[in-house]
All heavy atoms as an XYZ file, in Angstrom:
830
protein
N    -148.073    -58.758     83.662
C    -148.473    -57.302     83.990
C    -147.442    -56.431     83.467
O    -146.248    -56.751     83.430
C    -148.594    -57.254     85.587
C    -148.731    -55.853     85.950
S    -150.445    -55.560     86.403
C    -150.458    -53.821     86.747
N    -147.815    -55.201     82.974
C    -146.919    -54.277     82.530
C    -146.166    -53.606     83.674
O    -146.576    -53.602     84.765
C    -147.664    -53.177     81.766
C    -148.424    -53.702     80.580
C    -149.731    -53.952     80.556
C    -147.642    -53.973     79.379
C    -150.397    -54.382     79.438
C    -148.358    -54.559     78.292
C    -149.755    -54.677     78.354
O    -150.380    -55.129     77.229
N    -144.999    -53.198     83.349
C    -144.175    -52.401     84.297
C    -144.877    -51.073     84.617
O    -145.134    -50.324     83.624
C    -142.837    -52.171     83.897
C    -141.836    -51.759     84.969
C    -140.399    -51.778     84.469
O    -140.033    -52.717     83.834
O    -139.724    -50.828     84.810
N    -145.074    -50.659     85.783
C    -145.760    -49.422     86.082
C    -144.744    -48.362     86.183
O    -143.500    -48.496     86.468
C    -146.385    -49.544     87.504
C    -147.555    -50.563     87.554
C    -147.958    -50.779     89.058
C    -148.614    -50.204     86.613
N    -145.163    -47.166     85.767
C    -144.379    -45.987     85.706
C    -143.912    -45.622     87.227
O    -144.675    -45.857     88.161
C    -145.112    -44.836     85.107
C    -146.519    -45.282     85.286
C    -146.495    -46.776     85.302
N    -142.818    -44.970     87.365
C    -142.299    -44.544     88.683
C    -142.916    -43.309     89.308
O    -143.037    -43.238     90.617
C    -140.876    -44.366     88.527
C    -140.637    -43.929     87.084
C    -141.782    -44.639     86.429
N    -143.496    -42.510     88.421
C    -143.952    -41.257     89.093
C    -145.454    -41.380     89.520
O    -146.273    -42.006     88.932
C    -143.833    -40.044     87.997
C    -144.605    -40.332     86.720
O    -144.313    -41.344     86.101
O    -145.639    -39.507     86.573
N    -145.746    -40.539     90.552
C    -147.018    -40.535     91.270
C    -148.123    -40.088     90.300
O    -149.281    -40.675     90.380
C    -146.883    -39.657     92.490
C    -148.175    -39.649     93.366
C    -148.454    -40.990     93.828
C    -147.982    -38.685     94.543
N    -147.945    -39.081     89.454
C    -149.006    -38.645     88.597
C    -149.586    -39.720     87.627
O    -150.731    -39.928     87.590
C    -148.617    -37.394     87.824
C    -149.637    -36.746     87.033
C    -149.123    -35.533     86.287
O    -148.153    -34.998     86.616
O    -149.878    -35.107     85.374
N    -148.676    -40.349     86.978
C    -149.110    -41.386     86.095
C    -149.694    -42.605     86.761
O    -150.596    -43.311     86.242
C    -147.957    -41.893     85.184
C    -147.621    -40.738     84.100
C    -146.654    -41.222     83.080
N    -145.355    -41.520     83.723
C    -144.311    -42.093     83.038
N    -144.390    -42.437     81.781
N    -143.179    -42.154     83.553
N    -149.168    -42.950     87.981
C    -149.779    -44.059     88.728
C    -151.199    -43.723     89.157
O    -152.101    -44.555     89.104
C    -148.986    -44.296     89.971
C    -147.617    -44.994     89.787
C    -146.773    -44.998     91.093
C    -147.786    -46.388     89.333
N    -151.533    -42.479     89.543
C    -152.855    -42.032     89.778
C    -153.699    -41.999     88.617
O    -154.939    -42.477     88.716
C    -152.857    -40.691     90.447
C    -152.402    -40.703     91.929
C    -152.573    -39.384     92.639
N    -152.270    -39.581     94.001
C    -151.721    -38.631     94.760
N    -151.516    -37.467     94.282
N    -151.348    -38.913     95.947
N    -153.193    -41.796     87.464
C    -154.072    -41.807     86.185
C    -154.369    -43.270     85.964
O    -155.524    -43.575     85.601
C    -153.234    -41.239     85.035
C    -154.032    -41.562     83.799
C    -153.181    -39.642     85.167
N    -153.430    -44.141     86.104
C    -153.593    -45.593     85.885
C    -154.742    -46.123     86.875
O    -155.654    -46.895     86.545
C    -152.380    -46.437     85.861
C    -151.492    -46.013     84.747
C    -152.695    -47.842     85.943
C    -150.042    -46.565     84.823
N    -154.542    -45.740     88.074
C    -155.477    -46.182     89.101
C    -156.921    -45.639     88.827
O    -157.846    -46.374     88.950
C    -155.062    -45.664     90.511
C    -155.951    -46.092     91.571
C    -155.640    -45.678     92.931
N    -156.556    -46.392     93.838
C    -156.821    -45.958     94.976
N    -156.141    -44.998     95.547
N    -157.657    -46.727     95.786
N    -157.047    -44.372     88.382
C    -158.489    -43.804     87.896
C    -158.969    -44.677     86.867
O    -160.226    -45.049     86.909
C    -158.385    -42.413     87.653
O    -157.744    -41.624     88.745
C    -159.599    -41.748     87.249
N    -158.187    -44.916     85.782
C    -158.591    -45.757     84.704
C    -159.001    -47.120     85.125
O    -160.220    -47.560     84.744
C    -157.457    -45.862     83.668
C    -157.771    -46.765     82.520
C    -158.605    -46.371     81.551
C    -157.268    -48.025     82.527
C    -158.914    -47.302     80.444
C    -157.496    -49.003     81.539
C    -158.429    -48.635     80.532
O    -158.733    -49.442     79.487
N    -158.276    -47.731     85.932
C    -158.672    -49.120     86.358
C    -159.970    -49.009     87.193
O    -160.814    -49.925     87.142
C    -157.473    -49.660     87.178
C    -156.288    -50.111     86.401
C    -155.182    -50.516     87.224
C    -156.664    -51.117     85.311
N    -160.087    -48.071     88.094
C    -161.296    -47.861     88.814
C    -162.503    -47.730     87.937
O    -163.586    -48.314     88.187
C    -161.155    -46.656     89.715
C    -162.448    -46.425     90.610
N    -162.802    -47.182     91.685
C    -163.363    -45.472     90.512
C    -163.882    -46.729     92.123
N    -164.245    -45.719     91.491
N    -162.489    -46.818     86.869
C    -163.562    -46.754     85.919
C    -163.847    -48.093     85.213
O    -165.030    -48.416     85.014
C    -163.246    -45.626     84.888
C    -163.156    -44.264     85.585
C    -162.596    -43.278     84.483
C    -164.455    -43.767     85.964
N    -162.775    -48.831     84.823
C    -163.077    -50.116     84.200
C    -163.749    -51.010     85.095
O    -164.651    -51.764     84.783
C    -161.737    -50.643     83.666
C    -161.059    -49.972     82.475
C    -162.020    -49.939     81.317
O    -162.404    -51.099     80.843
N    -162.348    -48.899     80.794
N    -163.354    -51.196     86.459
C    -163.926    -51.981     87.379
C    -165.424    -51.600     87.570
O    -166.330    -52.455     87.617
C    -163.179    -51.948     88.712
C    -163.695    -52.987     89.809
C    -163.604    -54.361     89.299
C    -162.814    -52.718     91.050
N    -165.673    -50.331     87.678
C    -167.055    -49.857     87.741
C    -167.899    -50.248     86.593
O    -169.073    -50.669     86.869
C    -167.135    -48.316     88.022
N    -167.343    -50.165     85.440
C    -168.133    -50.597     84.188
C    -168.327    -52.081     84.292
O    -169.507    -52.453     83.919
C    -167.425    -50.184     83.009
N    -167.449    -52.909     84.607
C    -167.612    -54.367     84.666
C    -168.742    -54.626     85.777
O    -169.575    -55.446     85.664
C    -166.316    -55.134     85.031
C    -166.533    -56.544     85.360
C    -165.385    -54.987     83.842
N    -168.603    -54.011     86.953
C    -169.625    -54.290     87.977
C    -171.008    -53.920     87.549
O    -172.009    -54.616     87.809
C    -169.244    -53.385     89.287
C    -168.105    -54.013     89.981
O    -167.684    -55.121     89.813
O    -167.532    -53.227     90.877
N    -171.146    -52.778     86.796
C    -172.404    -52.500     86.259
C    -173.015    -53.489     85.339
O    -174.256    -53.831     85.359
C    -172.351    -51.044     85.624
N    -172.142    -53.968     84.475
C    -172.569    -55.049     83.418
C    -172.994    -56.333     84.201
O    -173.951    -56.967     83.890
C    -171.455    -55.404     82.457
C    -171.319    -54.574     81.302
C    -172.624    -54.672     80.468
C    -172.347    -53.950     79.107
N    -173.597    -54.019     78.293
N    -172.318    -56.598     85.266
C    -172.545    -57.874     86.040
C    -174.025    -57.641     86.721
O    -174.786    -58.475     86.742
C    -171.553    -58.158     87.135
C    -170.327    -58.675     86.448
C    -172.030    -59.072     88.183
C    -169.112    -58.732     87.379
N    -174.215    -56.501     87.232
C    -175.448    -56.159     87.925
C    -176.548    -56.282     86.985
O    -177.682    -56.776     87.234
C    -175.419    -54.712     88.573
C    -176.642    -54.354     89.253
C    -176.607    -52.974     89.955
O    -175.489    -52.638     90.457
O    -177.581    -52.339     89.945
N    -176.360    -55.650     85.743
C    -177.386    -55.702     84.691
C    -177.694    -57.158     84.314
O    -178.841    -57.566     84.130
C    -176.898    -55.009     83.462
C    -177.827    -54.932     82.327
C    -177.314    -54.235     81.055
O    -176.049    -53.923     80.963
N    -178.110    -53.895     80.122
N    -176.721    -58.018     84.227
C    -176.812    -59.433     83.770
C    -177.567    -60.184     84.866
O    -178.256    -61.169     84.572
C    -175.479    -60.068     83.572
N    -177.392    -59.844     86.061
C    -178.094    -60.475     87.193
C    -179.466    -60.139     87.463
O    -180.198    -60.840     88.055
C    -177.305    -60.252     88.482
C    -175.939    -61.010     88.505
C    -175.153    -60.755     89.828
O    -175.371    -59.686     90.497
O    -174.220    -61.507     90.013
N    -179.928    -59.016     86.821
C    -181.282    -58.586     87.021
C    -182.202    -59.551     86.240
O    -181.899    -59.997     85.174
C    -181.446    -57.168     86.357
C    -181.312    -56.040     87.458
C    -181.781    -54.762     86.772
N    -180.489    -53.966     86.740
C    -180.165    -53.166     85.907
N    -180.768    -53.072     84.780
N    -178.933    -52.564     85.959
N    -183.378    -59.701     86.797
C    -184.309    -60.646     86.119
C    -184.789    -60.034     84.785
O    -184.761    -58.876     84.624
C    -185.502    -60.805     87.094
C    -185.345    -59.580     88.054
C    -183.895    -59.226     88.036
N    -185.152    -60.891     83.937
C    -185.604    -60.476     82.594
C    -186.927    -59.779     82.804
O    -187.615    -59.933     83.931
C    -185.815    -61.694     81.675
C    -186.365    -61.392     80.332
C    -184.542    -62.468     81.531
N    -187.313    -58.939     81.845
C    -188.555    -58.165     81.983
C    -189.707    -59.032     82.530
O    -190.001    -60.104     82.059
C    -188.897    -57.593     80.617
N    -190.289    -58.462     83.581
C    -191.439    -59.131     84.146
C    -192.698    -58.942     83.434
O    -192.937    -57.922     82.679
C    -191.682    -58.548     85.550
C    -190.511    -58.818     86.499
C    -190.770    -58.170     87.892
N    -189.536    -58.308     88.614
C    -188.996    -57.288     89.227
N    -189.514    -56.101     89.132
N    -187.832    -57.490     89.931
N    -193.579    -60.005     83.339
C    -194.833    -59.839     82.671
C    -195.667    -58.766     83.313
O    -195.696    -58.568     84.376
C    -195.528    -61.228     82.723
C    -194.700    -62.030     83.656
C    -193.423    -61.232     83.982
N    -196.405    -58.078     82.382
C    -197.336    -57.083     82.943
C    -198.413    -57.563     83.802
O    -198.964    -58.666     83.518
C    -197.950    -56.239     81.803
C    -196.971    -55.481     81.050
C    -197.527    -54.717     79.886
N    -198.686    -53.912     80.216
C    -199.495    -53.319     79.445
N    -199.245    -53.331     78.087
N    -200.397    -52.611     79.942
N    -198.704    -56.995     84.921
C    -199.716    -57.485     85.791
C    -200.984    -56.727     85.737
O    -202.024    -57.079     86.304
C    -199.136    -57.485     87.319
O    -198.838    -56.144     87.592
C    -197.977    -58.441     87.479
N    -200.984    -55.578     84.915
C    -202.152    -54.795     84.843
C    -203.085    -55.290     83.742
O    -204.073    -54.641     83.542
C    -201.742    -53.259     84.519
C    -200.966    -53.110     83.260
O    -200.253    -53.957     82.929
O    -201.148    -52.023     82.709
N    -202.804    -56.329     83.142
C    -203.585    -56.890     82.082
C    -204.682    -57.801     82.544
O    -204.398    -58.463     83.531
C    -202.802    -57.581     80.911
C    -201.666    -56.799     80.325
C    -200.766    -57.691     79.491
C    -202.363    -55.753     79.389
N    -205.908    -57.792     81.950
C    -206.826    -58.797     82.377
C    -206.371    -60.202     82.142
O    -205.420    -60.394     81.282
C    -208.052    -58.470     81.594
C    -207.525    -57.665     80.411
C    -206.307    -56.975     80.867
N    -206.864    -61.272     82.755
C    -206.349    -62.562     82.548
C    -206.374    -63.088     81.057
O    -205.530    -63.736     80.698
C    -207.285    -63.479     83.432
C    -208.076    -62.525     84.277
C    -207.917    -61.232     83.715
N    -207.380    -62.604     80.461
C    -207.453    -62.950     79.064
C    -207.346    -61.643     78.099
O    -208.195    -60.838     78.112
C    -208.757    -63.617     78.587
C    -208.921    -65.026     79.152
C    -207.914    -65.973     78.481
O    -207.510    -65.689     77.294
N    -207.646    -67.040     79.119
N    -206.159    -61.412     77.540
C    -205.934    -60.248     76.798
C    -205.212    -60.719     75.524
O    -204.520    -61.634     75.560
C    -205.151    -59.092     77.514
N    -205.574    -60.037     74.391
C    -204.924    -60.431     73.178
C    -204.400    -59.290     72.407
O    -204.511    -58.114     72.664
C    -206.002    -61.090     72.252
C    -206.699    -62.321     72.863
C    -206.233    -63.626     72.935
C    -207.812    -62.275     73.772
N    -207.060    -64.363     73.655
C    -208.003    -63.632     74.248
C    -208.571    -61.285     74.256
C    -209.105    -63.950     75.017
C    -209.772    -61.541     75.020
C    -209.918    -62.943     75.383
N    -203.513    -59.708     71.417
C    -202.921    -58.660     70.514
C    -203.024    -59.092     69.085
O    -202.953    -60.337     68.743
C    -201.392    -58.513     70.753
C    -201.012    -58.012     72.057
C    -199.460    -57.951     72.245
N    -198.868    -59.182     72.537
C    -198.060    -59.879     71.773
N    -197.595    -59.475     70.651
N    -197.570    -61.177     72.197
N    -203.284    -58.167     68.168
C    -203.395    -58.495     66.732
C    -202.031    -57.944     66.059
O    -201.869    -56.630     66.156
C    -204.602    -57.881     66.086
C    -204.796    -58.160     64.595
C    -204.865    -59.560     64.180
C    -206.074    -57.402     64.107
N    -201.332    -58.825     65.374
C    -200.066    -58.361     64.802
C    -200.368    -58.335     63.332
O    -200.796    -59.284     62.768
C    -198.916    -59.359     65.265
C    -197.646    -59.137     64.608
C    -196.549    -60.096     64.857
O    -196.956    -61.277     65.167
N    -195.320    -59.768     64.767
N    -199.820    -57.274     62.678
C    -199.906    -57.144     61.272
C    -198.546    -57.571     60.572
O    -197.477    -57.118     61.079
C    -200.242    -55.666     60.765
C    -200.182    -55.529     59.301
N    -199.187    -55.003     58.590
C    -201.078    -55.911     58.392
C    -199.447    -54.917     57.362
N    -200.606    -55.562     57.149
N    -198.608    -58.549     59.709
C    -197.507    -59.017     58.936
C    -197.562    -58.455     57.625
O    -198.412    -58.882     56.817
C    -197.396    -60.565     59.035
C    -197.509    -61.213     60.350
C    -196.118    -61.068     58.309
C    -196.414    -60.894     61.337
N    -196.765    -57.488     57.208
C    -196.749    -56.922     55.912
C    -196.436    -58.036     54.765
O    -195.681    -58.988     54.985
C    -195.694    -55.830     55.878
C    -195.144    -55.734     57.150
C    -195.634    -56.929     58.053
N    -196.983    -57.768     53.638
C    -196.699    -58.614     52.470
C    -195.512    -58.066     51.752
O    -195.555    -56.942     51.257
C    -197.928    -58.713     51.497
C    -197.779    -59.657     50.395
O    -196.700    -60.153     50.137
N    -198.777    -59.852     49.762
N    -194.418    -58.808     51.653
C    -193.197    -58.344     50.979
C    -193.459    -57.859     49.537
O    -192.783    -56.955     49.024
C    -192.157    -59.417     51.112
C    -192.768    -60.491     51.594
C    -194.274    -60.172     52.047
N    -194.417    -58.581     48.913
C    -194.621    -58.253     47.477
C    -195.679    -57.143     47.407
O    -196.173    -56.828     46.230
N    -196.117    -56.425     48.483
C    -197.128    -55.469     48.282
C    -198.511    -56.110     48.740
O    -198.525    -57.308     48.957
N    -199.477    -55.419     48.801
C    -200.803    -55.909     49.166
C    -201.105    -55.741     50.701
O    -200.281    -55.210     51.368
N    -202.255    -56.209     51.083
C    -202.606    -56.121     52.501
C    -201.821    -56.794     53.525
O    -201.762    -56.378     54.700
C    -204.113    -56.512     52.560
N    -201.195    -57.885     53.272
C    -200.457    -58.648     54.224
C    -201.406    -59.585     55.088
O    -202.518    -59.919     54.473
N    -201.077    -59.918     56.195
C    -201.899    -60.842     56.972
C    -201.820    -60.431     58.451
O    -200.970    -59.582     58.767
C    -201.480    -62.291     56.823
C    -200.133    -62.672     57.208
C    -199.757    -64.140     56.852
N    -198.525    -64.439     57.364
C    -198.160    -64.908     58.571
N    -199.136    -65.176     59.346
N    -196.966    -65.228     58.920
N    -202.678    -61.101     59.183
C    -202.686    -60.858     60.683
C    -202.431    -62.046     61.445
O    -202.714    -63.142     61.077
N    -201.813    -61.960     62.602
C    -201.676    -63.008     63.627
C    -202.058    -62.559     64.930
O    -201.713    -61.540     65.482
C    -200.132    -63.483     63.708
C    -200.021    -64.652     64.706
C    -199.606    -63.881     62.335
N    -202.916    -63.301     65.632
C    -203.489    -63.067     66.866
C    -202.658    -63.729     68.002
O    -202.313    -65.022     67.755
C    -204.933    -63.497     67.049
C    -205.452    -63.162     68.367
C    -205.809    -62.774     65.949
N    -202.245    -63.022     69.016
C    -201.448    -63.591     70.115
C    -202.119    -63.300     71.388
O    -202.896    -62.437     71.537
C    -200.025    -62.882     70.146
C    -199.252    -62.923     69.003
N    -198.496    -63.973     68.621
C    -199.186    -62.100     67.998
C    -197.898    -63.799     67.544
N    -198.280    -62.614     67.146
N    -201.893    -64.111     72.401
C    -202.135    -63.820     73.723
C    -201.291    -62.706     74.119
O    -200.231    -62.540     73.648
C    -202.024    -64.984     74.709
C    -203.086    -66.084     74.563
C    -202.746    -67.216     75.563
N    -203.594    -68.319     75.208
C    -204.842    -68.589     75.782
N    -205.394    -67.614     76.511
N    -205.497    -69.563     75.393
N    -201.811    -61.838     75.108
C    -200.945    -60.669     75.442
C    -199.604    -61.020     75.950
O    -198.579    -60.343     75.686
C    -201.656    -59.761     76.466
C    -201.696    -58.255     75.956
N    -200.547    -57.571     75.775
C    -202.718    -57.458     75.866
C    -200.891    -56.412     75.403
N    -202.181    -56.278     75.491
N    -199.505    -62.107     76.650
C    -198.234    -62.546     77.297
C    -197.379    -63.443     76.374
O    -196.391    -64.117     76.877
C    -198.427    -63.109     78.625
C    -198.848    -62.059     79.583
C    -199.027    -62.630     81.026
N    -199.311    -61.627     81.930
C    -200.534    -61.416     82.414
N    -201.570    -62.233     82.187
N    -200.879    -60.431     83.308
N    -197.785    -63.550     75.181
C    -196.988    -64.349     74.213
C    -195.538    -63.877     73.994
O    -195.315    -62.708     74.044
C    -197.663    -64.409     72.851
S    -196.765    -65.472     71.577
N    -194.645    -64.811     73.836
C    -193.225    -64.367     73.713
C    -192.951    -63.803     72.299
O    -191.930    -63.128     72.148
C    -192.285    -65.558     74.012
C    -192.346    -66.655     72.938
C    -191.376    -67.772     73.208
N    -191.423    -68.690     72.107
C    -191.548    -70.022     72.371
N    -191.696    -70.572     73.549
N    -191.591    -70.787     71.410
N    -193.818    -64.026     71.416
C    -193.764    -63.336     70.155
C    -194.103    -61.874     70.275
O    -195.324    -61.628     70.686
C    -194.575    -64.060     68.977
C    -194.368    -63.368     67.646
C    -194.098    -65.574     68.954
N    -193.272    -60.918     69.954
C    -193.532    -59.453     70.150
C    -194.460    -58.893     68.988
O    -194.367    -59.525     67.901
C    -192.329    -58.788     70.299
N    -195.015    -57.811     69.296
C    -195.670    -57.037     68.205
C    -197.196    -57.088     68.304
O    -197.763    -57.962     69.024
N    -197.817    -56.060     67.739
C    -199.254    -56.127     67.637
C    -199.956    -55.088     68.596
O    -199.255    -54.574     69.408
N    -201.170    -54.798     68.482
C    -201.848    -53.916     69.311
C    -202.930    -54.681     70.090
O    -203.435    -55.731     69.611
C    -202.553    -52.745     68.450
C    -203.649    -53.246     67.557
C    -204.386    -51.942     66.993
C    -205.666    -52.510     66.300
N    -206.877    -51.986     66.773
N    -203.320    -54.191     71.215
C    -204.339    -54.810     72.067
C    -205.637    -54.880     71.392
O    -206.057    -53.984     70.760
C    -204.417    -54.122     73.373
O    -203.182    -54.153     74.112
N    -206.277    -55.956     71.598
C    -207.711    -56.174     71.231
C    -208.418    -56.874     72.300
O    -207.854    -57.517     73.137
C    -207.806    -56.983     69.855
C    -207.208    -58.363     70.030
C    -207.206    -56.228     68.642
C    -207.383    -59.191     68.741
N    -209.784    -56.659     72.205
C    -210.624    -57.314     73.192
C    -211.160    -58.657     72.720
O    -210.996    -59.018     71.556
C    -211.667    -56.391     73.706
C    -212.768    -56.026     72.652
O    -212.804    -56.684     71.581
O    -213.328    -54.895     72.788
N    -211.907    -59.343     73.447
C    -212.528    -60.682     73.169
C    -213.384    -60.544     71.909
O    -213.274    -61.409     70.935
C    -213.291    -61.327     74.229
C    -213.733    -62.634     73.899
C    -214.650    -63.274     75.160
N    -215.115    -64.563     74.680
C    -214.658    -65.633     75.108
N    -213.710    -65.684     75.945
N    -215.091    -66.890     74.699
N    -214.234    -59.530     71.672
C    -215.101    -59.363     70.599
C    -214.182    -59.305     69.301
O    -214.505    -59.805     68.276
C    -216.031    -58.255     70.795
C    -216.966    -58.025     69.673
C    -217.883    -56.867     70.004
C    -218.840    -56.666     68.891
N    -219.802    -55.408     69.113
N    -213.203    -58.356     69.374
C    -212.251    -58.105     68.233
C    -211.584    -59.482     67.896
O    -211.400    -59.720     66.746
C    -211.378    -57.051     68.555
C    -212.053    -55.689     68.657
C    -211.107    -54.560     69.233
O    -210.421    -54.869     70.201
O    -211.117    -53.409     68.605
N    -211.225    -60.210     68.948
C    -210.447    -61.370     68.724
C    -211.371    -62.446     67.948
O    -210.960    -63.025     66.940
C    -210.036    -62.108     70.080
C    -209.547    -63.449     70.095
C    -208.276    -63.595     69.253
C    -209.522    -64.152     71.340
N    -212.591    -62.562     68.435
C    -213.513    -63.474     67.740
C    -213.769    -63.132     66.285
O    -213.867    -63.972     65.400
C    -214.769    -63.639     68.548
C    -214.604    -64.311     69.898
C    -215.880    -64.263     70.754
O    -216.799    -63.365     70.429
O    -215.827    -64.951     71.774
N    -213.880    -61.852     66.087
C    -214.069    -61.341     64.700
C    -212.904    -61.505     63.785
O    -212.997    -62.044     62.726
C    -214.471    -59.782     64.731
C    -214.822    -59.241     63.330
S    -215.262    -57.506     63.386
C    -213.702    -56.849     63.575
N    -211.752    -61.159     64.386
C    -210.533    -61.393     63.612
C    -210.221    -62.811     63.267
O    -209.808    -63.081     62.070
C    -209.302    -60.870     64.420
N    -210.521    -63.753     64.052
C    -210.358    -65.152     63.751
C    -211.148    -65.722     62.667
O    -210.952    -66.802     62.063
C    -210.461    -66.065     65.105
C    -209.240    -65.888     66.011
C    -209.523    -66.600     67.241
C    -207.909    -66.301     65.442
N    -212.244    -64.957     62.274
C    -213.254    -65.419     61.250
C    -212.594    -64.961     59.904
O    -213.126    -65.465     58.859
C    -214.607    -64.772     61.496
O    -214.477    -63.428     61.347
C    -215.218    -65.263     62.726
N    -211.728    -64.007     59.903
C    -211.130    -63.551     58.606
C    -210.100    -64.533     58.053
O    -209.228    -65.017     58.845
C    -210.502    -62.231     58.749
C    -211.403    -61.102     59.340
C    -210.620    -59.801     59.739
C    -212.565    -60.769     58.323
N    -210.158    -64.759     56.721
C    -209.259    -65.787     56.144
C    -207.781    -65.352     56.306
O    -206.837    -66.171     56.259
C    -209.649    -65.877     54.706
C    -210.420    -64.671     54.510
C    -211.020    -64.183     55.714
N    -207.439    -64.027     56.300
C    -206.020    -63.555     56.267
C    -205.536    -63.421     57.690
O    -204.356    -62.926     57.967
C    -205.937    -62.236     55.569
C    -206.622    -61.095     56.125
C    -208.049    -60.933     55.676
O    -208.570    -61.796     54.916
O    -208.772    -59.910     56.039
N    -206.306    -63.762     58.732
C    -205.743    -63.776     60.140
C    -205.765    -65.212     60.647
O    -206.622    -65.943     60.607
C    -206.789    -62.944     61.044
C    -206.452    -63.018     62.511
C    -206.832    -61.535     60.513
N    -204.614    -65.491     61.301
C    -204.363    -66.840     61.868
C    -204.034    -66.654     63.377
O    -203.676    -65.585     63.833
C    -203.183    -67.538     61.194
O    -202.057    -66.726     61.288
C    -203.429    -67.823     59.755
N    -204.221    -67.708     64.047
C    -203.822    -67.728     65.583
C    -202.387    -68.116     65.672
O    -201.875    -68.957     64.857
C    -204.770    -68.779     66.272
N    -201.721    -67.486     66.684
C    -200.390    -67.843     66.903
C    -200.089    -69.275     67.224
O    -200.903    -69.853     68.022
C    -199.752    -66.932     68.000
S    -198.106    -67.317     68.527
N    -199.081    -69.988     66.674
C    -198.827    -71.355     66.921
C    -198.056    -71.550     68.240
O    -197.937    -72.613     68.656
N    -197.518    -70.467     68.903
C    -196.828    -70.507     70.039
C    -197.775    -70.366     71.327
O    -197.684    -71.203     72.150
C    -195.758    -69.366     70.159
C    -195.090    -69.360     71.498
C    -194.827    -69.464     69.044
N    -198.647    -69.420     71.252
C    -199.528    -69.150     72.463
C    -200.985    -69.645     72.299
O    -201.706    -69.728     73.310
C    -199.488    -67.749     72.811
S    -200.252    -66.600     71.625
N    -201.377    -69.990     71.090
C    -202.732    -70.528     70.841
C    -203.788    -69.735     71.496
O    -204.569    -70.156     72.398
C    -202.852    -71.992     71.176
C    -201.821    -72.832     70.616
N    -201.930    -73.272     69.392
C    -200.591    -73.358     71.083
C    -200.837    -73.956     69.019
N    -200.016    -74.026     70.056
N    -204.071    -68.406     71.030
C    -205.150    -67.638     71.726
C    -206.553    -68.054     71.391
O    -207.446    -67.679     72.144
C    -204.803    -66.263     70.925
C    -204.272    -66.654     69.668
C    -203.448    -67.795     69.859
N    -206.729    -68.949     70.504
C    -208.074    -69.442     70.244
C    -208.529    -70.437     71.374
O    -209.761    -70.723     71.454
C    -208.197    -70.067     68.863
C    -207.509    -71.423     68.704
C    -206.027    -71.408     68.711
O    -205.308    -70.403     68.758
O    -205.397    -72.488     68.407
N    -207.625    -71.010     72.062
C    -207.932    -72.048     73.023
C    -208.785    -71.415     74.184
O    -208.416    -70.325     74.673
C    -206.758    -72.731     73.621
C    -206.052    -73.603     72.642
C    -204.883    -74.324     73.290
N    -204.188    -75.207     72.286
C    -203.063    -75.560     72.458
N    -202.339    -75.441     73.491
N    -202.536    -76.331     71.427
N    -209.799    -71.974     74.622
C    -210.675    -71.556     75.768
C    -211.693    -70.530     75.303
O    -212.392    -69.925     76.195
N    -211.915    -70.282     74.042
C    -212.878    -69.376     73.485
C    -214.279    -69.994     73.506
O    -215.222    -69.308     73.438
C    -212.562    -68.797     72.119
C    -211.475    -67.730     72.119
C    -211.200    -67.330     70.713
C    -211.738    -66.632     73.079
N    -214.287    -71.280     73.372
C    -215.579    -72.000     73.398
C    -216.395    -71.738     74.663
O    -215.886    -71.720     75.727
C    -215.460    -73.546     73.240
C    -214.711    -73.981     71.946
C    -213.195    -73.891     72.048
O    -212.663    -73.900     73.272
O    -212.555    -73.631     71.015
N    -217.715    -71.463     74.508
C    -218.531    -71.080     75.690
C    -218.669    -72.230     76.654
O    -218.388    -73.297     76.489
C    -219.904    -70.737     75.104
C    -219.832    -71.102     73.656
C    -218.484    -71.459     73.290
């Protein structure tokens, strides 16, 4: 530990600084202890997203369909009819993580 100054004014400045540092550490600990983002509960049980993957060389790119709660981020919400139509297109694939095509059979 460093030797502390003898005068009251500098000791109070050091105490204020340490108090601010402790508050910052406490805030980071609280943030780290908070649960990770909760899944949305306002979505219907079966909801999907269509993600556009740009083509780096130009052109239309491709699409990937995800379940709404898939851990892969991105895309806009689509309904079942749009999902079924999208999966018939050659440039659209189903996500290999969440497999949105499962359970579509009547």
